[in-house]
DRENKEDO-950814 format. One record per residue (C-alpha): residue in three letters; x, y, z. Coordinates in Angstrom, 1 decimal, always signed. Layout:
BEGIN
('ALA'; (X; Y; Z))
...
//
This chain:
BEGIN
('MET'; (+150.8; +136.5; +174.6))
('SER'; (+149.5; +139.4; +176.5))
('SER'; (+149.6; +139.5; +180.3))
('PHE'; (+147.2; +136.9; +181.7))
('SER'; (+145.0; +138.7; +184.3))
('HIS'; (+142.2; +137.2; +186.2))
('TYR'; (+140.7; +139.0; +189.3))
('PRO'; (+140.2; +136.2; +191.9))
('VAL'; (+136.5; +136.7; +192.6))
('LEU'; (+135.3; +136.3; +196.2))
('PHE'; (+139.0; +135.6; +197.2))
('GLU'; (+138.7; +136.1; +200.9))
('GLU'; (+135.4; +134.3; +201.1))
('VAL'; (+136.9; +131.3; +199.2))
('MET'; (+139.9; +131.1; +201.5))
('GLU'; (+137.7; +131.3; +204.6))
('GLY'; (+135.3; +128.7; +203.1))
('LEU'; (+138.0; +126.2; +202.2))
('SER'; (+139.6; +126.6; +205.7))
('VAL'; (+143.0; +125.4; +204.3))
('LEU'; (+144.9; +122.9; +206.4))
('PRO'; (+148.7; +123.5; +206.1))
('ASP'; (+149.4; +119.8; +205.4))
('GLY'; (+146.3; +119.3; +203.3))
('VAL'; (+145.8; +118.4; +199.7))
('TYR'; (+143.8; +120.8; +197.6))
('VAL'; (+142.6; +121.1; +194.0))
('ASP'; (+142.0; +124.3; +192.0))
('CYS'; (+140.0; +122.9; +189.1))
('THR'; (+140.1; +126.2; +187.2))
('ALA'; (+143.5; +127.8; +187.9))
('GLY'; (+143.2; +130.7; +185.5))
('GLY'; (+146.0; +133.2; +186.2))
('GLY'; (+146.7; +131.5; +189.6))
('GLY'; (+144.9; +134.0; +191.8))
('HIS'; (+143.0; +131.6; +194.0))
('SER'; (+145.7; +129.0; +193.6))
('SER'; (+148.4; +131.3; +195.0))
('GLY'; (+146.1; +132.0; +198.0))
('ILE'; (+145.8; +128.3; +198.7))
('ALA'; (+149.5; +127.6; +198.1))
('CYS'; (+150.7; +130.3; +200.5))
('ARG'; (+148.6; +128.7; +203.2))
('LEU'; (+150.2; +125.3; +202.7))
('SER'; (+153.3; +124.0; +204.5))
('GLU'; (+156.0; +122.1; +202.6))
('LYS'; (+154.0; +118.9; +203.3))
('GLY'; (+150.8; +120.3; +201.7))
('ARG'; (+149.9; +119.8; +198.1))
('LEU'; (+148.0; +121.9; +195.5))
('ILE'; (+146.9; +120.4; +192.2))
('ALA'; (+146.1; +123.3; +189.8))
('ILE'; (+144.2; +122.4; +186.6))
('ASP'; (+143.1; +124.5; +183.6))
('ARG'; (+142.0; +123.7; +180.1))
('ASP'; (+143.6; +126.9; +178.7))
('ALA'; (+147.3; +126.3; +178.0))
('GLU'; (+148.0; +130.1; +178.4))
('ALA'; (+146.4; +130.0; +181.8))
('ILE'; (+148.6; +127.2; +182.9))
('SER'; (+151.7; +129.1; +181.7))
('ALA'; (+150.6; +132.2; +183.6))
('ALA'; (+149.8; +130.2; +186.7))
('LYS'; (+153.2; +128.5; +186.6))
('ASP'; (+154.9; +131.9; +186.8))
('ARG'; (+152.6; +133.1; +189.6))
('LEU'; (+153.0; +129.9; +191.6))
('ARG'; (+156.8; +129.6; +191.2))
('PRO'; (+157.5; +130.5; +194.8))
('TYR'; (+155.5; +127.5; +195.8))
('SER'; (+156.8; +125.0; +193.3))
('ASP'; (+157.7; +122.5; +196.0))
('ARG'; (+154.1; +121.9; +196.8))
('VAL'; (+152.2; +122.6; +193.4))
('PHE'; (+151.4; +120.3; +190.5))
('LEU'; (+150.1; +121.9; +187.3))
('PHE'; (+148.0; +120.1; +184.7))
('HIS'; (+146.7; +121.3; +181.3))
('SER'; (+143.4; +119.4; +181.4))
('ASN'; (+139.6; +119.8; +181.6))
('PHE'; (+138.4; +119.6; +185.2))
('SER'; (+136.1; +116.8; +184.2))
('SER'; (+139.2; +114.7; +184.2))
('VAL'; (+140.0; +115.5; +187.8))
('ARG'; (+139.9; +111.9; +189.0))
('SER'; (+142.5; +110.7; +186.5))
('VAL'; (+144.6; +113.7; +187.3))
('ILE'; (+144.5; +113.0; +191.0))
('GLY'; (+145.1; +109.3; +190.3))
('SER'; (+148.2; +110.0; +188.3))
('LEU'; (+149.7; +111.5; +191.5))
('ASN'; (+148.8; +108.4; +193.6))
('ILE'; (+146.7; +110.7; +195.9))
('GLU'; (+143.8; +108.8; +197.6))
('GLY'; (+141.9; +111.7; +199.1))
('ILE'; (+141.7; +115.5; +199.1))
('ASN'; (+141.0; +118.1; +201.8))
('GLY'; (+139.4; +120.7; +199.5))
('ALA'; (+138.6; +121.8; +196.0))
('LEU'; (+137.5; +124.9; +194.1))
('ILE'; (+135.8; +125.4; +190.8))
('ASP'; (+135.4; +128.9; +189.4))
('LEU'; (+133.1; +128.6; +186.4))
('GLY'; (+133.6; +132.1; +185.1))
('VAL'; (+135.4; +133.2; +181.9))
('SER'; (+138.7; +134.8; +182.9))
('SER'; (+139.3; +138.5; +182.3))
('TYR'; (+142.2; +137.5; +180.1))
('GLN'; (+140.0; +135.5; +177.8))
('LEU'; (+137.4; +138.3; +177.6))
('ASP'; (+140.0; +141.1; +177.1))
('THR'; (+142.2; +139.3; +174.5))
('ALA'; (+140.4; +140.1; +171.3))
('SER'; (+141.9; +137.2; +169.3))
('ARG'; (+140.2; +134.7; +171.6))
('GLY'; (+136.8; +135.8; +170.2))
('PHE'; (+134.9; +135.7; +173.5))
('SER'; (+133.9; +139.3; +173.6))
('TYR'; (+131.1; +141.1; +171.7))
('MET'; (+132.9; +144.3; +172.5))
('GLN'; (+136.0; +143.6; +170.4))
('ASN'; (+136.3; +142.5; +166.8))
('ALA'; (+138.0; +139.2; +166.2))
('PRO'; (+137.6; +135.9; +164.4))
('LEU'; (+134.8; +133.8; +165.9))
('ASP'; (+136.5; +131.3; +168.2))
('MET'; (+135.5; +131.2; +171.9))
('ARG'; (+137.5; +128.0; +172.6))
('MET'; (+138.8; +127.8; +176.1))
('ASP'; (+141.1; +125.0; +174.9))
('LYS'; (+142.7; +126.0; +171.6))
('ASP'; (+143.2; +122.3; +170.8))
('SER'; (+139.4; +121.7; +170.7))
('SER'; (+138.0; +121.1; +167.3))
('LEU'; (+134.7; +122.9; +167.7))
('SER'; (+134.7; +126.7; +167.5))
('ALA'; (+132.1; +129.5; +167.5))
('TYR'; (+132.6; +129.8; +163.8))
('ASP'; (+131.5; +126.1; +163.4))
('VAL'; (+128.4; +126.6; +165.5))
('VAL'; (+127.3; +129.8; +163.7))
('ASN'; (+128.1; +128.6; +160.2))
('SER'; (+127.3; +124.8; +160.3))
('TYR'; (+124.5; +124.2; +162.8))
('ASP'; (+121.1; +124.1; +161.2))
('GLU'; (+118.5; +126.7; +162.2))
('ALA'; (+116.7; +124.4; +164.7))
('LYS'; (+119.9; +123.6; +166.5))
('ILE'; (+121.1; +127.2; +166.7))
('ARG'; (+117.6; +128.2; +168.0))
('LYS'; (+117.9; +125.5; +170.7))
('VAL'; (+121.4; +126.6; +171.7))
('LEU'; (+120.4; +130.2; +172.0))
('PHE'; (+117.2; +129.4; +174.0))
('GLU'; (+118.6; +126.8; +176.3))
('TYR'; (+122.1; +128.2; +177.0))
('GLY'; (+121.3; +131.9; +176.6))
('GLU'; (+117.7; +132.0; +177.7))
('GLU'; (+117.3; +134.2; +174.7))
('SER'; (+113.6; +134.9; +174.1))
('PHE'; (+114.3; +136.1; +170.6))
('ALA'; (+116.2; +132.9; +169.7))
('PRO'; (+113.9; +132.1; +166.7))
('LYS'; (+114.5; +135.5; +165.1))
('ILE'; (+118.2; +135.4; +165.7))
('ALA'; (+118.6; +131.8; +164.4))
('SER'; (+116.7; +132.7; +161.3))
('ALA'; (+118.8; +135.8; +160.7))
('ILE'; (+122.1; +133.9; +161.2))
('VAL'; (+121.1; +131.2; +158.6))
('LYS'; (+119.9; +133.9; +156.1))
('SER'; (+123.1; +135.9; +156.5))
('ARG'; (+125.5; +133.0; +156.2))
('SER'; (+123.7; +131.9; +153.0))
('GLU'; (+125.2; +134.9; +151.4))
('LYS'; (+128.7; +134.6; +153.0))
('PRO'; (+130.1; +133.0; +156.1))
('ILE'; (+129.9; +134.9; +159.4))
('GLU'; (+133.5; +135.1; +160.3))
('THR'; (+134.0; +137.7; +163.1))
('THR'; (+132.5; +138.7; +166.4))
('PHE'; (+131.3; +142.1; +165.0))
('GLU'; (+129.7; +140.4; +162.0))
('LEU'; (+127.7; +138.2; +164.4))
('VAL'; (+126.8; +141.2; +166.6))
('ASP'; (+125.5; +143.0; +163.6))
('VAL'; (+123.3; +140.1; +162.5))
('ILE'; (+121.9; +139.8; +166.1))
('LYS'; (+121.2; +143.5; +166.3))
('LYS'; (+119.3; +143.5; +163.0))
('ALA'; (+117.2; +140.6; +164.1))
('LEU'; (+116.0; +142.2; +167.3))
('PRO'; (+113.0; +144.6; +167.7))
('ALA'; (+113.8; +148.1; +168.7))
('LYS'; (+112.7; +147.6; +172.3))
('ALA'; (+115.2; +144.8; +172.8))
('LEU'; (+118.1; +147.0; +171.6))
('ASN'; (+117.3; +149.5; +174.3))
('GLY'; (+117.4; +147.0; +177.2))
('GLY'; (+119.8; +147.0; +180.2))
('HIS'; (+122.4; +144.7; +178.6))
('HIS'; (+124.2; +144.4; +175.3))
('PRO'; (+121.9; +142.8; +172.7))
('ALA'; (+124.4; +140.1; +171.9))
('LYS'; (+125.2; +139.1; +175.5))
('LYS'; (+122.9; +136.2; +175.8))
('SER'; (+123.7; +134.8; +172.3))
('PHE'; (+127.4; +135.0; +172.9))
('GLN'; (+127.0; +133.3; +176.3))
('ALA'; (+125.0; +130.5; +174.7))
('ILE'; (+127.5; +129.9; +171.8))
('ARG'; (+130.4; +129.9; +174.3))
('ILE'; (+128.7; +127.3; +176.5))
('GLU'; (+128.0; +125.1; +173.4))
('VAL'; (+131.6; +125.4; +172.1))
('ASN'; (+133.1; +124.4; +175.4))
('GLY'; (+130.5; +122.0; +176.6))
('GLU'; (+130.4; +123.9; +179.9))
('LEU'; (+127.2; +122.7; +181.5))
('ASP'; (+127.4; +118.9; +180.8))
('VAL'; (+130.5; +118.4; +183.0))
('ILE'; (+129.5; +120.3; +186.1))
('ALA'; (+127.3; +117.8; +188.0))
('PRO'; (+129.5; +114.7; +187.3))
('THR'; (+132.6; +116.6; +188.3))
('LEU'; (+131.0; +117.9; +191.6))
('GLU'; (+130.1; +114.3; +192.4))
('GLU'; (+133.6; +113.1; +191.6))
('LEU'; (+135.2; +115.7; +193.8))
('VAL'; (+132.8; +115.0; +196.7))
('GLY'; (+133.7; +111.4; +196.4))
('MET'; (+137.4; +112.2; +196.7))
('LEU'; (+136.9; +114.5; +199.7))
('LYS'; (+138.1; +113.3; +203.1))
('LYS'; (+135.7; +113.8; +206.1))
('GLY'; (+135.6; +117.5; +206.9))
('GLY'; (+136.9; +118.4; +203.4))
('ARG'; (+135.2; +121.2; +201.6))
('LEU'; (+134.2; +121.9; +198.0))
('ALA'; (+133.7; +125.5; +196.9))
('VAL'; (+132.0; +126.5; +193.6))
('ILE'; (+131.7; +130.0; +192.0))
('THR'; (+129.0; +130.4; +189.4))
('PHE'; (+128.2; +133.4; +187.2))
('HIS'; (+124.8; +132.8; +185.7))
('SER'; (+121.6; +131.0; +186.6))
('LEU'; (+122.1; +127.9; +184.4))
('GLU'; (+125.4; +127.0; +186.2))
('ASP'; (+124.0; +128.0; +189.6))
('ARG'; (+120.9; +125.9; +189.1))
('ILE'; (+123.0; +122.8; +188.4))
('VAL'; (+125.3; +123.4; +191.4))
('LYS'; (+122.4; +124.0; +193.7))
('LYS'; (+120.5; +120.9; +192.6))
('THR'; (+123.6; +118.7; +192.8))
('PHE'; (+124.5; +119.9; +196.3))
('ALA'; (+120.8; +119.4; +197.4))
('THR'; (+120.9; +115.8; +196.2))
('LEU'; (+124.2; +115.1; +197.9))
('CYS'; (+122.8; +116.7; +201.1))
('ALA'; (+119.6; +114.6; +201.0))
('GLY'; (+119.0; +111.6; +203.2))
('CYS'; (+116.2; +109.1; +202.8))
('ILE'; (+114.3; +109.4; +199.5))
('CYS'; (+111.7; +106.8; +200.3))
('PRO'; (+108.0; +107.8; +199.7))
('ALA'; (+106.5; +109.7; +202.6))
('ASP'; (+104.0; +106.9; +203.3))
('PHE'; (+106.7; +104.2; +203.9))
('PRO'; (+106.7; +103.2; +207.6))
('VAL'; (+110.5; +102.7; +207.6))
('CYS'; (+113.4; +103.6; +205.3))
('VAL'; (+114.3; +101.0; +202.8))
('CYS'; (+116.6; +103.0; +200.6))
('GLY'; (+119.4; +103.4; +203.2))
('ARG'; (+120.5; +106.6; +201.7))
('LYS'; (+122.5; +109.0; +203.9))
('PRO'; (+123.6; +112.6; +203.4))
('VAL'; (+127.1; +112.8; +201.9))
('VAL'; (+127.7; +116.5; +202.6))
('ARG'; (+126.3; +119.5; +204.4))
('LEU'; (+125.9; +123.0; +203.2))
('VAL'; (+128.4; +125.4; +204.9))
('ASN'; (+126.1; +128.3; +203.9))
('LYS'; (+122.4; +127.8; +203.2))
('LYS'; (+122.4; +130.8; +200.9))
('PRO'; (+125.1; +131.6; +198.3))
('ILE'; (+127.8; +134.0; +199.3))
('LEU'; (+127.8; +137.2; +197.2))
('PRO'; (+130.5; +139.8; +196.5))
('SER'; (+130.9; +142.6; +199.0))
('ALA'; (+130.1; +146.2; +198.0))
('ARG'; (+133.9; +146.9; +198.0))
('GLU'; (+134.6; +144.0; +195.6))
('LEU'; (+131.8; +145.2; +193.3))
('GLU'; (+133.4; +148.6; +193.1))
('GLU'; (+136.8; +147.2; +192.5))
('ASN'; (+135.7; +144.5; +190.0))
('PRO'; (+132.2; +145.1; +188.4))
('ARG'; (+132.6; +141.8; +186.5))
('SER'; (+132.0; +140.0; +189.9))
('ARG'; (+128.5; +141.3; +190.2))
('SER'; (+126.8; +138.1; +189.2))
('ALA'; (+129.1; +135.8; +191.1))
('LYS'; (+127.7; +133.3; +193.7))
('LEU'; (+129.8; +131.1; +196.0))
('ARG'; (+128.4; +127.8; +197.3))
('ILE'; (+130.3; +125.6; +199.7))
('VAL'; (+129.7; +122.0; +201.0))
('GLU'; (+131.5; +120.0; +203.6))
('LYS'; (+132.0; +116.2; +203.5))
('LEU'; (+130.3; +114.3; +206.3))
//
């Protein structure tokens, strides 16, 4: 295994936003290489606790090494963050003081060619964040029918040329399976008009994003997990979420808005009958963005947005 690297995006902003209590209980739902986790752990006393979760077994292995100095206060779990309630329950912990979800793909996953995430390196089509998962990018590309591929590309990649690309994929695989990332990139490029090939981003970027989201079921679990975490937060506890594209951010923004909302009775009702009260408040009304310095040090952070809520 190559060295697991993951630049902890918006690190100082996350630490400030979580406002870590030395004796508190915190959850890093996407531990990655342990960057944010180590920042939380070093702020905890011996009585504090950090639960670090990741669906990538290699990430957990790397995080274990990085967090070794804090082993007396850290629990590591190889699991999907959608299972956070059962993970916390297994430790007999009733409430938490803070949690973080970083929804980005790690630098390690992008830079390790064999994982098949990158359109810049040739590798078998894979894109599984959890290698034990049954569905891979190969399966999506070679077994989904044309309508389903088109839907994935349009909904998860916001790809305006989804019909042309889906058609090209089906036609190409009828001759032989599409087995590698570069084979898929070539099919995508040939399906696009010349003007699309000269745009500001790689022609396969949106398609690869869409297929990755489909393989890992990334969007479906966001809202339920945010609601679970807020439910476990103690009063004054904070939840921080980092997103990297509009689809994720839209879900987070909408979920937080719902949790911040009070009465939802029709405007013409003389009195409230729903009894609904706000559950959290926004710590920052607008998302926190990377500084100019961070953008220079880590260009991959350019699309990152941090949103934070506090339990009422």
